[in-house]
N, C-alpha and C positions, 0 to 999 in steps of 0.2 A: 827628500822624496820628489820634489819638483824636478831636480836634476835626473832622476830616473825617468819621470814621465816625459821630459824634453827629448830624453835619448830614445824612448820606445816610439815616441810620434816621429822623430827623425828617421829611425829604421824602418817604419811603416811607410814613410813617403817614399824613401829609397826603394824600397821593395814594389811599390805600386809604379814608380818610375821604370824600373827595369823591366817589369811585367808589361807594361804598356809599350816599350820598344820591341820586345819578343813577340808580343801578338801582331805587330804591324810587319814583322819579316816573314810572312807566309810564302811559300812557293806558288809560282804562277800554277793556276789550274789549266785545264784542257781548253776551257771556253776562252780564257784569256790568251792563251798561245794561238788559237784559232783565229782570234781576232788580229792579233798581231801580223799573222800570215797573210790575213786578207788586206790588212794596210799596205804590206810589202809588195803584194801581187798588183794593188791599185796603183802604187807608185811606179812600179816597173812598168805597167801599161802606159801609165802617162809619160814616162820617160821614153817610151818606144814612139809614141806619137808626137810628142814635142819635146825634143832633146834639151837638156838644161846646159847653162853655159858654166864657165869655169867658175864664176863667183858663187853660183848656186850649189855646185858641187864642193867647193870649199866650206860654204856655210853648212851643209850637210855633215862634214867631216868635224866640223868645230861642235855642231850639236851632238854629234855621236860621242867625241871625246869629253864632252861635259856631262854627258848622260840625259841630254833633253830628246 
């Protein structure tokens, strides 16, 4: 009986864990996409006024590659 209880508790925890990860993977909504577009526009405007050097450009490429 105790073995059955442990197994059911383990399965319940596994189900809860999987459900938590699935809830966190929602697609971006229109407001979030609009905010990202505004961020890009502001960055492009800043770059036009004050161009970045090669080290900053490399840093941006590293950030983009690592997902930051």
